[in-house]
C-alpha positions in Angstrom: 0.0 0.0 0.0 1.4 3.4 -0.8 2.2 5.9 1.8 -0.4 8.5 0.9 -3.2 6.0 1.1 -2.1 4.8 4.5 -1.9 8.4 5.8 -5.4 9.1 4.5 -6.7 5.9 6.1 -5.2 6.9 9.4 -6.9 10.3 9.2 -10.2 8.5 8.4 -9.7 6.2 11.4 -9.3 9.3 13.6 -12.5 10.8 12.2 -14.3 7.5 13.0 -13.1 7.7 16.6 -14.1 11.3 16.9 -17.6 10.4 15.5 -18.0 7.6 18.1 -17.0 9.9 20.9 -19.4 12.5 19.6 -22.2 9.9 19.7 -21.4 9.1 23.3 -21.7 12.7 24.3 -24.9 13.3 22.2 -26.9 10.3 23.5 -28.1 11.9 26.8 -29.3 15.0 24.9 -31.0 13.2 22.0 -32.7 10.2 23.6 -35.2 12.2 25.7 -36.5 13.7 22.4 -36.6 10.2 20.9 -38.6 8.8 23.8 -41.2 11.5 23.4 -42.3 9.6 20.3 -44.9 7.2 21.5 -43.8 4.2 19.5 -40.2 4.3 20.9 -41.1 4.9 24.6 -41.8 1.2 25.2 -38.4 0.0 23.9 -36.1 2.4 25.8 -33.5 -0.3 26.7 -33.1 -1.5 23.1 -32.7 2.1 21.9 -30.0 2.8 24.5 -28.2 -0.4 23.5 -28.4 0.5 19.8 -27.0 4.0 20.3 -24.1 2.9 22.6 -23.3 -0.1 20.4 -23.1 2.2 17.4 -20.7 4.5 19.3 -18.5 1.5 20.3 -18.5 0.2 16.7 -17.4 3.6 15.4 -14.6 3.8 18.0 -13.5 0.2 17.5 -13.5 0.5 13.7 -11.4 3.7 13.9 -8.9 2.1 16.3 -8.6 -0.9 14.0 -8.2 1.2 10.9 -5.5 3.3 12.6 -3.6 0.3 13.9 -3.6 -1.6 10.6 -2.6 1.3 8.5 0.1 2.5 11.0 1.5 -1.0 11.0 1.5 -1.0 7.1 3.1 2.4 7.1 5.8 1.3 9.5 6.5 -1.9 7.5 6.7 0.1 4.2 9.1 2.5 5.9 11.4 -0.3 7.1 11.5 -2.0 3.7 12.9 1.1 2.1 
């Protein structure tokens, strides 16, 4: 993999992590508005799970992307 692509992927991984952190901070502000909708008020636990799971997937995916591309970047650098 070329160097520029690895750097872009590392930046994208950082953006994923920041998005996941943003979801964690927005959940307490957004969910009360969601629960005002009558259809969603009966499944509060499931909605909490979905939002927190989505945040964890974003953070985990970003960490994985950074780790893999940093490792590739380091390996390419040592081969030169």
